N, C-alpha and C positions, 0 to 999 in steps of 0.2 A: 117398719119397726114392728116386731112381733114378740109375743110372750107365749111360750108353750109349756104344757105340763110335762111331767117326767116321761109320759108315753109318746110325746111328740105331737099331741093335739093342740090346735091353735086355741088359745084362750083369748088373746087380744091381737089385733092386727090393724096397724094404720096403713091403709091402702096406698100403694104407690102407683097403682094402675086401676083401671075400671073392671079388671077381671073379678068375677064373683068369688066369694069365700064359701067353701063347703066345709061343714063341721067335721066330716069324716076324713078330711085330708090329713095325712100323717107325715111328720118330719122325723120319722124314725131314724134316718141316716145320721141325724145330728148326734144321737147318742154315741154312735160308733166314732164320730169325729171327735167328740169331747173325750170319751173314754173316762179315765180317772182325772183328767185335767179339769181345771175350773174354767179356763178360757181357751179359745182357739180361733183361728182364722181359716176359712176355707172358701172355695169357689164352687157353688152349686147352681143347678137350674131349679128355679122355684116351681114346686108342684102346683102352685096356685095360679100363676099367670105365665109360666113357662119362660120367664126372663132369667138369663144367666147373670148371677150376681156374686159378688165377693161379700161373704158374711163374716161379721165379727160376733162370736158366740160366747156367752158367759152363764154360769150357774148362779142363781140368786140365792146365795148362802144356803141355809138348811131347808128352804121351802120346797126344794125339788123342782122349782120352775126354771125355765131356760129363757133368757132374753137374747134377742139377736137383732142386729142391724145389718141390712143388705144394701149395697150400692151396686147398681148395674155395672157390669164389667166394661161396657162401652164407655160409660161415664168416667170410670177410673183409669182405663188404659188409653182412652182417646188422646189426652194431652201427651202421655208418654210416647204413644205412637207418632203423634205429630212432631214431638220433639226429636224422636229418633229419625223420623223422615227428614226433618229439617237438618239435623246434624249429618245424616247420610248425604243429603244434597250438597251441604256445605263441604263435606269431605270429598265428594266427587268433583266439585268445582275446584277445590284446592289441589286435588290430584291432577286434574286437567291443566291447571296453571303450572304445577310443578313439571309436568311433562313438557308443556310449552317452553318453560324457562330452560329446561334441560336441552331441548332442541336448539333454542336460541344460543345457549352457552356453547353447545357443540359446534354450531355453525360459526359463531363469532370468535371462539377461543380454540376449541379442540381441533377443528379442521385446519385453521391457519397454522397451528403448532405442528400438526402432522405434515402439512406441506413444507414447513420450515425444516422439520426433521428429515424429510425426504431430500430436500435440497442440500442439507448439511451432509447427508450420507453420500450424495452424488459428488459434492466437493471433496469429501474425504477420500472417495474412490479415484480421484484424479481428474474429474471433470471440472476444470477451472472456469468454464463458462456458465456453470450452474448459478442461478440467482433466484432469490425468493420473490414471489409476486407481491407487488405493492398495491394490493386492492383493499387493504384493511386500514382503518384509522385507529387512533389511540395508541396504547402501549404496544399492541401486537404490530401495528404498522411501524412504530419506532424501532421495535426489535428487528423487523425485516429490513428496515433501512440500515440499521447498524450492521446486520449480517452481510448485506450486499456491499457495504463500505469495506468491511473486513475482507470479503471475497475479492474485491477490486485490488486491495493492497496485496493480497496473497498472489493474485495473478500478475500484478506488476513486479513483485519481488521475484516470482518464478521466471518471468521474462528477463528480468535483469540478471538473475543467476545464469540463465541460459546464455545470455549475451556475454557475460563475464567469462563463462566457460569457453565460449567461442574465441573471445579475445585472448584468453590464456593460451589456447591452442595456436592461434595466429602468432602470438608473441614468441612462443617457444620455437615455432617454425621460422619466424623472421630472424630471431637471434641466431639460430643455427645457420641460416643462410648468410647473415651478415658476418659471422665468424668464419664460415667455411670458404666462401668465395674469395675474399681478399687473401686469406692464408694460403689458399691454393695458388693464387697468382704470385704471391711472394715466394713460395716454394719453387715454382716453375722457373721464375726469373733468377732465383739464387742458383739453381742447378745450371742454368745457361751461363751465368757469370763464372761459375767454377770451371767451365770448359776451357776458358782462356783463348778461344778462337774468335773473339769478337773485336770489332773495332772500337776506338775510343768513343765515337758518337753513340754506338749501340750500348756500350757500357754505361755511359752517362744517362741515356734514355731509360734503361732498365733500372738504374739506381734511383732516378727520380720517381719512377713508378713504384718501386718498393717503398721509398720514403713516403710517397703520397698514401699508399695503402696502410702503412704503419700509422701515419697520422690519423687516418680514418678509424683505425681500430682503437687508437688511444682516445679519440673523441667519443667513439661508441661506448667504450668502457666507462669513460668519464660521465657520459649521459646516464648510464645505469647507476653509477655511484651517486650522482646528483639526485636522481629520482629517489633513491633510498634515503638520502639526507632530507629531501623535501618532504617525503612521507612521514619521516620521524620528527620533523620540525627543527632539524639541525642545520639547515642550509642558510647561510648568512653571507651578505656581501659588504664590502667596505667602500663607502661612498667617498670619492675623491675627485680631483680635477682630471678630466679625461680629454685628450686631444682627439676629437672625432676624426680628423683627417688621418691621423696615425692609425686609428682603429680600422678605418676603411682600407687604407693602403696595406696593412698587415693581413687583413682578411682576404683581400683580392689576390695578393701575392701567393697566399697559401693555396688558393683554389685555381690559380691561373693555368698551371700545367694540366690539370684534369679537364678544364674547359677547352683548352687548345687541342688536347688529345681526342676530344669528341667533336671537334670542328665548330665550336661555339665561340662567338666573340664576347669577351669579358672586358668591359671598360668602366671608367669612373668619371664622374663630373663632380668635383668638390672645389668650391671657391677658396682662395687663399686666405680670406679674412673670416672664415667660418669660426665663430666663437667656441670656446670649450664648453663641455657639458658636465653635469654632475652625474657620476656613475662609477662603475667598477670596470677597469680596463679589460681584464681577462673575461669577466662575465659578459661585457658588451661585445667583445671580440667573438666569443662563442656564439652569441645571438646572430651577429652579422654573418659569420661563416656558415651557420646553419641555414640562414635564409639563402645565401648564395648556393650552397649545396643543393637545396630544394629546387632553386631556379634551374640549375644545371640538370638536375635529375628529370625535371618535367618539361624541358625544352628540347625539341628534336634537333637533329644535326642541321647546321647552317643557321641556327637561331642566334639570338643575342641576349646578353644579360648586362644590365646597366646598374651600377651602384652609385648613388648620388647623395650628397649632403647639402642641407640648406636650412634656413630658419623659417619656421612656420608657426604663426600665432605665438610669438615670443618663446617658442620651444625649438630645440635643436632636433632636426629630422634627418633620419637615415632611411633612404628608400632603395629597395632592391626590386628592379623591374625586369621582367623577362617577356619574351615573345613566344612563350610556350602554349600549351593546349588550354590553359585556363582551368578554372574550378567551377563545377556546376553549382547552381543555386541550392541544390539539395545537399551537396557536400560542404558548402561554404560555412554554415553555422557550426560544423563539427571539427574544423581543421585544427583548433587549439585543444581538442580533447585528447586525453591520454590514450595512446595506442591506436589512435584513429589515423588512417591514411586515405586520401582522396583517390578516386578511380583514375588509373593511368590512361584509360581510353578516353576520358573526358566526356563520357556519355552521361546523360542525366537519368537519374533513377525514376522509377514510377512513383506516383504520389503516395502509394500505400506500402512502398518498400523501404525497409530500414537501411540506412547507409551502412556499408561494410567496407573493410579494408581489401586491398588488392595485392597483386603480385609485385608492385613497385618495391624496390629495395628500401630497407629501413623498417623500424619498429614503431613509428608513430610517436616518438618522444621529443623530437627536435622543437616543434612549435609549442608543445606543452611546456617544456623547460624555458623556451624563449619568453613566453608570456609571464611565467613565474619570475624570471630574472628581471624583466622590464618592470613588472609590478613592484618588486622590491626596490628598484631604483626610482620609484615614484613616477614612472613613465607610463606610456601606453603604446600598444602595438595594434595596428589596424590592417585590414586586408581589403583589397578591391580586385575584382576579377571578372572577366567576361569570357565565356566559354569559346575556345578557339582563337582568342586574341591575345591572351597573356594575363599575368597576375602582377600586382604591385603590393609589396609588404612595406609598411612604413613604421619605423620606431621613433616615437616622440619622447624626448628627454628634457628635463628641466635644465636651464643654462646654469653654468657655474657662477655663483655670486660671491660678493665679499663676505657675506655672512657664512656661507659654506666654506670659504677659504679659511676663515678664522677658526671655525670649528675643526677643520681638518688639521690645521697647523697645531692647534692645542692638543689634539689627539696624538699627532706625531711626536710632539715634545713629551707628552706623558709617556708614550711608549718608549722613547729613548731614555727618559729618566728611570723607568722601570727596569730596562735592560742594564743600565749602568749600576743601579742599586743592587741588582741581583749578582 
């Protein structure tokens, strides 16, 4: 603390150091610092002890004296520098933490999302095998799992669409073949009959062939119509008392000429006391004829086809047994699928090969319709086959009961009353 006169000479000084005080030392710069102001603050190096201080300077009213207080700059700025240094260090640590957090976020979020985006682009470009890596946990891992599940469904749907497109092509080709071949046969035989130079036996033989081919076409068109009604939900059967012996006899008689023309033995074994079944005569007849037709189709020349009826586990059973090539284990689960046809060669597929239809005549609707008809009749159709030894198809139907007879009679009476009323 010092007091100076107007010329800057020290009148009083309280020492802050051991430096000696000389009377002729002048603080003349203070006058220029104050100027016309009464007070001021400045930083100067003391001419007394050479210490740099921050001085607060003031004029003492009208005395012309100057009072000043000096604080060493190091004392004044030291805490500020320490505080600034501390704040800078804290800021640097915060910056390092922020950079570390950004790297962690990039590694745990940004990088997986980029991989997921790349996988999505590959999937969108047509690579259906592209899958996101499941190396992350949490929501990113759940997102990758959901994406892979979606990709699996897309791949399955694409495979299914490809398969359906192939089936459609096979169906069109099979329908064309099924229509063209019999019609060609009918046309040729009709031209031969028109010539008039044939014997009675030949005429009868050609007429039977034409009738058989016409029946096949009617059944084929009927199958297509039934398929349409099944798909639209409009296919319904009327359950009534059915004489199974009559169904078997009618079906066998309709297919006998075709079997004999191919050198096959077609026979029946039906007990006289076979009880009636609950079913629909025409629907059941269509099922049995379809099974016999398949047996003939897949049995080589000289083989045999046996149609039998019996009671099995309190149900009426109709079995069509052939000595044909049999069905492979790979084909067996698919024989009741729509548009599916087992291989005519009887060869087994490789384990990784999807079953496909072959050049055997037909469009793969017979067994599909048969199962649908039997299910509507509250029955069951099962198949047993050994490759190279033959195949057995068995239709199981509920027996006709007094309760069913009463319901049928009531329905018939109601129908008659409705007709009379109208």
